[in-house]
N, C-alpha and C positions, 0 to 999 in steps of 0.2 A: 589218704587219711585226712580227716578234718582237724582244723586247729581248735584251740581251746577258748574261743570267745565266751562260750557259755560258762566255763569254769571261772573266768574273770568276772562275768556278770554276777554269778552266784556268790563269789567271794565278797564282792562289794555289797551285795544285798545282805549277806550274812552279817557283815560288820554293822550295817545300818540296823538290822534286826536286834543286834546287841546294844543299840543305842550309842554307837561310837563311830569314829572315822576309821578308815582302813589306813594302815601304814604301808607305804610304797617306797621301796629302797631302790637306788640306782647304783650300779657298779659297771665299769667298762669291762668288756671281754679282753682277755689277754693281759690283765694287770693283776699282780706283778708278772705273772706268767699265765698261760692258758689254764694249766692245772690249778694254779694258785687262785685265779679268778673264779673258777668253779667252786673251789672250797670256800671262798669268801661269800659267794651267794648262798651256799648251804648254811654258813654261819649266821648270816643275817636272817634267814628264814628260821633257823633254830632259836635265834634271839627274840623273834616275835613279829617279823615282817609278814604281811599278808600277801604282797605282790612284789616282784622284783622286775625292774627294767634293766636289761643288759645293753650297755652302750656299745655301738659299733664304732671303734676308734676311727677318727677322721683327721686328716692333716690340716684342715681349716675349719675347726669347730666354732662357728660364729656365735652360737648361743652359750658356749661354755667358758667359764672363767678359768683363772690360772691353775687352780687345783686339778680340775678335770683335764685341762690341756696337758698338764705334766703327766698324768696317768696315761692319757692317750699316746703321748710321745713315747713313754716306756713300752707300751703295748706295740706300737708301730715299729719301734726299733727292734723289738723281739720278733717281728715278722708276722704279726697276727693277720689272719685272712678271714674272709666271710665264712669259710668252712669252719674256722675255729669258733666264730660267733654261734653258728648253728650247733656245733658240738657243745658249747657252753649251755645253750638253751636246753638241748636234749638231756644232758646229764643233770642239770639242775632240776628240771621237771621230773625226770625219772627218779631222782633221789628224794624228792619232797612231795610230788603230786600237787604243787601249788602253781598259780599262774605266773608265767614268765613272758615278758614282752621284750621286744627289741626297740631301742631308741636310736634312730639313725637319720642322718641327713639324706636328701634324696639322691644325690649324685652316685653314691656307691650302688644303690638299687638299680638306678637307670642303666649303669654300665653292666651290672650283673645280669639284668633281665628281670622284669617284673614277674613274669610267670614262673621262672625258675626260683626266684627268691621266695615268693609266697608259697609255692609248693614245698620247698625245702623247710621253710619255717613251720608250716603246718605239720609236716612229717616229723619234725623234731619235737612236736608237742607245744609249740609256741602259742601264745594267746592273742598276739597281734603286734602292731607296730605303732610307735609314736613318731610322727613325722613333722618336726618343728618348722621345716622350711619348704614344705610342699604346699603351694597355693591350692585352695579348695577347687578353684575353677580349672586347675590343671590335673586334678586327681582322679578323673573318671576311670582311666585304665587301671590304676592301682586299686581303686575301690571295687572294681569288677572282679579282679583276681582275688583280692582279700575276702570278699564275700563268698566267692566260690569255694575258697579253702577254709572258711570258718575262722577268719582272723579279724580282730578289731582294728579299726582305723581311728587312731587317737590324734586329733588336731590340737594345736596350741592356740589359746586366746590370750590376749594381753590387755592391760589397763587402757591402752590406746584404742582398742577395738570399739567401734561404734555399735549401737544396739542392732542395727540392720545387718551389719557384718557378723556379729555374734550369731544371729539367727541363721545366716547362711552357713557358717562354719559348723554349728551344732547339728544342723539338719543333715549334713554330709557325713558326720562322724558316727562312731559306734564304740561300745565299750565304756569309755568315759571321756570327759573333756579335761584337758590339761590346762589349768589356769595359771599363767605365769604371774607371780604375785607383784612384780614390778618390772619396769623397763630396764633392760640391761642384761648382763650375762649371769650365769649360775655362780653361786658362791654363798658362803655363810654371811648372814647379816645380823646386826644388833637387834633389829626389829623387822617384823614382817609387814606390819602396818595396816591401816584402814583401807588402803587401795585394794588389797586382796579381797577384803570382805565385800566391798562395793562390786568388784568384778564378779565374784561368785554369785551375788544376788542378781546382777544383770544377766549373767549366763543362765542361771536357773530359770529365769523368766522366759527363756527361749526353748528349753529342753527338759525332758525327764531323765536324761542321762546323768549319772553321778558326775559331780564337778570336784576335781582333785587339785590341790594347790601345791605348786613347787616353786623353787628359787628362793633361797634365803633361810629355810628352816634348818636349824642345826642342833637344837637341844630339846629336852622334854618340855620345858616351859613354852617354847615357841610352838611345839607340836600340839600342846594342849590348847593354846590360843587359836591356832588354825582349825583344830578339830571342833571348835565351837561353832564354826560356820561352813566348813567344807566336808565333803563326803570322804575325802582321802587326803592324806598329808604325804607329800613326796620329798624325800631327803636323798641328796646325792653327794654334794661336796663334803659334807661332814663325815660320811663313811669313807670316802676316798682319802681325806686328810688323815683319818685314823690309820689307814693302811700305809700312807706315805711316811707318817711320823714314827711308825713302829720300828724297833731295832731289827726285827726279823719277821719272817712270814707267820710263824706260829703266834707271835705277839700281836701281829696285825689281825689275825683271825679272831683272837680273843677280844681285841679292842672293838671290832665291828659287831661281834656278838653282844657284847656289853652295851654298846650304843643302841643297838636294835631293841634290847630289853628296856632301856631307859625311855626310848621314844614310844615303844609299845605301851608302856605305862602312861606316858603323856597323852596319847590319843584316847586312852580309856579314862583319863581324869584321875589316875591313881598314882601319879608320879610323886 
């Protein structure tokens, strides 16, 4: 079975055709439970997200700030496994028909086996993988199997990336480019800033792939700001925080559905 890279590309192109950015939400698998995590993804899609990234919880998440680390810890203590991540992708895609990616550090894939991971992700209906710590020059094996299975390979670029490095990264990637809006870890920020706009402009000069901005976006106003220059707006910590702050799972689902709706209006300029 082939993965859903084409669905991802069509979804991002569809948002562009509507004159807006896509809303991309991030939630970790297994948080607060495997079933609860699946329901949370359905809720953010229901609220207006176009794409969802499913985080593969990791014990040493170097890119993730304290909010996502807390959620990862809950998931890991609950015993979440890669099989649960695949189930999350499968059920979220089956319920919504919308693109679902996995965001993961390289080590779990390396241990699991690249061929096995890509085959299972494609079979589950996944659209691809975001790999924040896989160097492009070490990615040939992954890209070979991802391409074979119809999966996007999304690399992360940062404000520190020089133009030549940006060109190298974007030439190797597919689906979209994840532009980290600032140096540092994930989390909500008071301002996303001009650094992100400069990075998007420099990245777009090297590729026709959509460029989507993450790290720091937490409300409709920031989403609207980023939507002014990016093809997609990626929001993670704000969703996870709503779940963490909720008194129970039902309230958490309502909270992320509402936030998705607010952000969806933000990327459309109707907030």
